[in-house]
C-alpha positions in Angstrom: 3.3 -28.5 10.5 1.4 -27.1 7.5 -0.4 -23.8 7.4 -4.1 -23.5 7.6 -5.8 -22.6 4.3 -6.6 -18.9 3.8 -9.7 -17.9 5.7 -9.5 -20.7 8.2 -8.1 -20.6 11.7 -4.9 -22.5 12.4 -5.3 -25.7 14.4 -5.3 -25.3 18.2 -2.0 -26.2 19.8 -1.1 -26.8 23.4 0.7 -24.5 25.8 4.1 -25.9 24.9 3.9 -24.6 21.3 2.6 -21.2 22.5 5.5 -20.9 25.0 8.0 -21.9 22.3 6.5 -19.3 19.9 6.6 -16.6 22.6 10.2 -17.4 23.6 11.3 -17.3 19.9 9.5 -14.0 19.5 11.3 -12.5 22.5 14.7 -13.7 21.2 13.8 -12.3 17.7 12.8 -8.9 19.2 16.0 -8.8 21.2 18.0 -9.7 18.1 16.3 -6.8 16.2 17.3 -4.5 19.0 20.9 -5.6 18.9 21.0 -5.1 15.2 19.7 -1.6 15.8 22.5 -1.1 18.4 25.0 -2.1 15.8 23.7 0.5 13.4 23.9 3.1 16.2 27.6 2.2 16.9 28.5 2.6 13.3 26.6 5.9 13.0 28.5 7.3 16.0 31.9 6.1 14.6 31.0 7.7 11.3 30.0 11.0 12.9 33.2 11.1 14.9 35.2 10.4 11.7 33.3 13.2 9.9 34.1 15.6 12.8 37.8 14.7 12.6 37.8 15.0 8.8 36.1 18.5 9.0 38.7 19.6 11.5 41.5 18.5 9.2 40.0 20.4 6.3 39.5 23.5 8.4 43.1 23.3 9.7 44.5 22.8 6.2 42.6 25.8 4.7 43.7 28.1 7.5 40.2 28.7 8.9 40.1 31.5 11.5 40.9 29.7 14.8 39.2 32.5 16.8 35.8 31.7 15.2 33.5 30.0 17.6 32.4 27.3 15.2 35.9 26.5 14.0 37.2 26.5 17.6 34.4 24.1 18.6 35.1 21.7 15.8 38.8 21.7 16.6 38.2 21.1 20.3 35.8 18.3 19.5 38.2 16.7 17.1 41.1 17.1 19.6 38.9 15.3 22.2 38.5 12.3 20.0 41.9 12.3 18.2 44.1 13.9 20.9 45.8 10.6 21.6 47.0 10.5 18.0 48.5 14.0 18.0 52.2 13.3 18.3 52.1 9.8 16.6 54.2 11.0 13.6 56.2 14.2 13.6 57.4 16.3 10.7 60.1 18.9 11.5 58.9 22.3 10.4 55.5 21.1 9.1 53.0 21.1 12.0 50.0 21.3 9.7 51.2 18.2 7.9 51.8 16.4 11.1 48.2 17.1 12.4 46.8 16.1 9.0 48.5 12.8 9.0 48.0 12.0 12.7 44.3 13.0 12.8 43.9 11.1 9.4 45.2 8.0 11.2 42.7 8.6 14.0 39.9 9.0 11.4 40.7 5.7 9.9 41.1 4.0 13.3 37.6 5.2 14.3 36.1 3.9 11.1 37.9 0.5 11.2 37.3 -0.2 14.9 33.7 1.1 14.7 33.0 -1.1 11.7 34.6 -4.1 13.4 32.6 -3.6 16.7 29.4 -3.0 14.7 30.0 -6.1 12.7 30.4 -8.2 15.9 27.3 -6.7 17.4 25.3 -7.2 14.2 26.4 -10.9 14.0 25.0 -11.4 17.5 21.7 -9.8 16.6 21.4 -11.8 13.4 21.8 -14.9 15.5 18.7 -14.0 17.5 16.7 -13.3 14.4 17.8 -16.6 12.9 16.8 -18.3 16.1 13.3 -16.8 15.9 13.0 -17.8 12.2 13.9 -21.4 12.9 12.0 -21.9 16.2 8.6 -20.4 15.5 5.9 -22.5 14.0 4.7 -21.9 10.5 1.2 -20.8 11.5 2.6 -17.8 13.5 4.5 -16.2 10.7 2.6 -13.3 9.2 
């Protein structure tokens, strides 16, 4: 179907076309929301990785563990990377062990977060592609 010339109204269509356009618009809006969710997942994974990275740096530079801010950062990083704490051990080097283990956790959060965000984004782009192919030419703005 061709577009109406500029300044003219598009030709009237029946209820079936309007229903099709409305359905495609809903799927497209849902797809846009899913893409936004994918961005949110990646942002959360990145923030967790930054928290773990900051805790590693603070531990390596011997920041005062009694300080409230340093203590909060270490507790937050331990919450997210606690499962990785004794993954690899170095005899006599506890700081090195935490650096390596929490570094592995940092990479795991980035890789898994990126993978999950990619899958979610792919689903959302499918909805946007559906909208683009199903809506009529006259309804595109």
